[in-house]
Backbone bond lengths (Angstrom), bond angles and torsions (degrees), N, CA, C in turn:
res aa  C-N    CA-C-N  psi(-1)  N-CA   C-N-CA  omega(-1)  CA-C   N-CA-C  phi
1 M - - - 1.439 - - 1.521 107.19 -
2 G 1.329 116.71 133.06 1.454 121.34 179.31 1.514 112.20 -70.86
3 N 1.337 115.52 157.45 1.469 120.22 -179.45 1.516 112.57 -60.04
4 S 1.338 118.03 -38.52 1.463 119.47 -178.72 1.523 111.04 -65.69
5 Q 1.336 117.62 -37.16 1.463 120.81 177.85 1.526 110.07 -66.75
6 L 1.329 117.43 -43.59 1.454 121.40 178.58 1.517 110.47 -63.89
7 N 1.321 118.29 -42.48 1.459 121.12 178.68 1.526 111.33 -61.69
8 A 1.325 117.55 -38.88 1.462 121.21 178.45 1.521 110.46 -63.84
9 I 1.327 117.93 -42.15 1.467 121.83 178.62 1.526 109.78 -64.27
10 E 1.329 117.31 -46.01 1.461 120.67 179.51 1.520 110.96 -60.28
11 E 1.337 117.16 -42.81 1.458 121.38 -179.57 1.526 110.83 -63.98
12 M 1.351 117.56 -42.72 1.462 120.99 177.92 1.526 110.55 -63.69
13 A 1.321 117.44 -40.75 1.464 121.49 -176.49 1.527 111.81 -68.30
14 L 1.313 118.11 -24.27 1.460 120.94 -179.89 1.524 112.44 -70.21
15 Q 1.312 117.94 -21.16 1.454 121.71 -176.66 1.531 112.00 -62.81
16 N 1.322 117.49 -71.17 1.468 122.50 -178.07 1.515 112.58 -128.07
17 G 1.307 116.82 11.10 1.446 120.04 175.73 1.519 113.84 92.98
18 T 1.311 113.60 -167.56 1.455 121.66 -176.54 1.523 109.37 -139.17
19 H 1.314 114.91 168.00 1.465 121.18 174.17 1.520 107.01 -142.77
20 V 1.322 116.67 125.11 1.458 121.10 179.05 1.524 108.73 -84.87
21 V 1.328 115.68 124.66 1.460 122.18 175.99 1.527 105.93 -105.87
22 N 1.333 116.44 113.39 1.468 120.52 -177.20 1.527 111.65 -138.42
23 N 1.340 114.09 32.22 1.466 119.62 176.08 1.525 108.42 -142.53
24 T 1.307 117.68 -172.04 1.469 120.59 -177.11 1.531 112.85 -102.03
25 T 1.325 117.27 9.99 1.458 121.98 176.73 1.522 109.35 -83.79
26 E 1.335 117.29 134.90 1.459 119.56 179.35 1.523 110.19 -63.23
27 Y 1.323 116.22 132.32 1.461 122.58 175.26 1.525 106.93 -104.30
28 T 1.343 116.89 125.84 1.457 120.96 179.60 1.518 110.10 -117.52
29 A 1.315 114.94 135.27 1.463 123.22 178.49 1.518 106.84 -176.37
30 E 1.336 117.02 175.62 1.460 120.79 170.94 1.520 106.35 -86.73
31 I 1.329 115.94 103.88 1.457 122.74 -171.22 1.527 109.17 -107.72
32 D 1.341 115.72 125.26 1.466 120.61 -178.18 1.520 113.01 -89.07
33 A 1.316 117.72 -23.78 1.460 121.22 178.35 1.519 108.57 -165.18
34 L 1.321 114.80 158.08 1.462 121.65 174.97 1.519 108.04 -120.97
35 Y 1.313 116.21 127.28 1.460 121.33 173.89 1.523 106.92 -104.47
36 V 1.319 116.90 119.78 1.459 121.93 -179.29 1.527 107.60 -80.11
37 A 1.331 116.57 108.73 1.465 121.82 -173.11 1.527 113.19 -78.94
38 E 1.314 116.92 -26.96 1.466 122.26 178.69 1.524 106.62 -152.09
39 D 1.309 117.58 171.47 1.462 120.21 178.00 1.532 108.58 -52.62
40 T 1.343 116.45 127.01 1.460 121.84 -169.23 1.523 111.37 -138.84
41 V 1.329 115.32 142.82 1.461 121.70 170.89 1.530 106.84 -113.49
42 F 1.335 116.06 126.91 1.461 121.92 -179.09 1.521 110.67 -91.55
43 S 1.319 115.65 136.83 1.457 121.39 170.24 1.531 108.63 -86.42
44 S 1.345 115.93 -42.14 1.472 120.14 176.38 1.520 110.42 -157.03
45 I 1.318 114.61 151.72 1.465 124.36 168.01 1.518 103.85 -130.45
46 K 1.328 117.03 121.59 1.464 119.59 -172.17 1.529 113.09 -116.24
47 I 1.336 114.13 147.90 1.459 123.85 167.77 1.516 106.01 -127.94
48 E 1.324 115.98 125.92 1.466 122.44 -177.65 1.524 111.32 51.38
49 G 1.337 116.29 37.09 1.450 122.02 175.77 1.521 115.75 83.28
50 S 1.326 118.17 -6.82 1.476 121.55 -179.88 1.524 110.08 -100.62
51 D 1.326 115.95 137.80 1.461 120.53 179.86 1.526 109.79 -71.57
52 V 1.335 116.34 121.56 1.467 122.77 -179.85 1.529 111.05 -118.57
53 K 1.313 115.79 18.15 1.466 121.29 -176.05 1.521 111.74 -51.38
54 S 1.324 117.83 -44.61 1.463 120.51 -177.10 1.526 112.80 -70.24
55 T 1.331 117.43 -15.99 1.464 121.21 175.01 1.522 110.81 -75.26
56 Y 1.316 117.13 -31.89 1.462 122.10 -174.64 1.520 114.20 -103.11
57 L 1.323 117.78 -15.28 1.462 122.01 -179.83 1.519 109.08 -122.73
58 A 1.330 117.17 124.46 1.466 120.59 -179.32 1.529 110.97 -59.68
59 D 1.329 116.52 -41.16 1.464 121.54 174.84 1.523 106.39 -120.61
60 A 1.317 116.35 99.81 1.464 121.84 -173.21 1.525 113.69 -65.76
61 T 1.333 117.80 -11.14 1.461 120.65 -179.83 1.530 112.50 -102.06
62 A 1.323 116.79 -6.35 1.465 121.20 -174.85 1.528 112.12 -80.66
63 T 1.313 115.14 159.69 1.459 121.78 173.43 1.523 108.29 -77.44
64 I 1.335 116.30 128.75 1.459 122.27 176.93 1.523 107.36 -93.48
65 K 1.302 116.67 127.30 1.460 121.74 -176.37 1.523 111.43 -69.64
66 G 1.323 116.07 146.85 1.454 122.13 176.24 1.518 111.10 -58.44
67 G 1.336 116.10 145.99 1.453 121.79 178.55 1.514 114.06 101.78
68 V 1.332 117.13 -7.32 1.461 121.64 -178.60 1.529 109.80 -83.17
69 I 1.332 116.28 141.56 1.470 122.23 173.06 1.515 107.26 -109.77
70 I 1.335 116.64 128.61 1.461 122.09 176.96 1.524 106.76 -116.22
71 S 1.333 116.32 122.21 1.461 119.41 179.21 1.521 109.48 -127.83
72 P 1.334 116.74 146.03 1.464 119.64 -179.84 1.528 110.74 -72.40
73 V 1.327 115.89 160.80 1.463 119.60 177.21 1.530 109.38 -61.52
74 R 1.309 114.62 155.45 1.470 121.42 -176.34 1.530 111.61 -49.31
75 G 1.317 115.11 133.28 1.454 120.74 178.78 1.521 114.56 88.52
76 S 1.326 117.40 -7.95 1.462 120.92 179.27 1.518 110.51 -108.82
77 K 1.312 115.46 161.01 1.459 122.63 172.18 1.518 106.93 -134.62
78 F 1.324 116.08 144.87 1.452 119.05 171.90 1.525 107.57 -70.46
79 S 1.332 116.93 142.79 1.467 120.51 179.95 1.519 112.14 -106.26
80 G 1.326 116.78 -10.76 1.455 119.29 179.08 1.514 111.05 -172.28
81 V 1.317 114.52 158.04 1.460 121.23 176.45 1.515 107.83 -147.08
82 Q 1.336 115.81 139.76 1.463 121.28 177.01 1.521 107.57 -137.12
83 L 1.321 115.83 136.72 1.455 121.81 -176.16 1.518 111.80 -109.21
84 T 1.323 114.91 151.73 1.448 122.16 168.84 1.531 107.77 -92.17
85 S 1.331 116.39 -39.31 1.455 122.81 177.17 1.515 109.63 -158.92
86 G 1.328 116.25 162.20 1.454 121.23 178.12 1.515 112.42 94.73
87 S 1.349 115.59 -160.78 1.457 120.45 178.22 1.523 109.83 -154.71
88 V 1.325 114.16 147.55 1.464 121.62 176.79 1.523 108.42 -134.39
89 V 1.327 114.73 159.22 1.453 121.07 173.26 1.534 106.71 -109.96
90 A 1.331 115.47 118.61 1.476 120.93 175.79 1.524 106.81 -82.14
91 I 1.328 116.34 123.71 1.454 121.39 -179.36 1.518 107.34 -99.49
92 L 1.310 116.20 123.39 1.462 123.39 -174.63 1.521 108.58 -111.33
93 M 1.332 117.01 114.91 1.472 119.32 -178.17 1.500 112.12 -109.21
């Protein structure tokens, strides 16, 4: 990961903190970005309670490699995330 990408993550995390999701229980909050900490399979990524996983992942069933940042389109926030495997860091701004 490049320094500028890491600096952006650190700056976002300073706002309201982070929450590590490393189980299969749905985590709900106003989430500004997801940092994929390790190879991860998503069960759902939600906006306003609706699963939008296929909007953000070209293959919604594939394993997403660690190091990827997923952020909602401008003006939106993710409302929940649930994993099948792996771990992500929910960035709360």
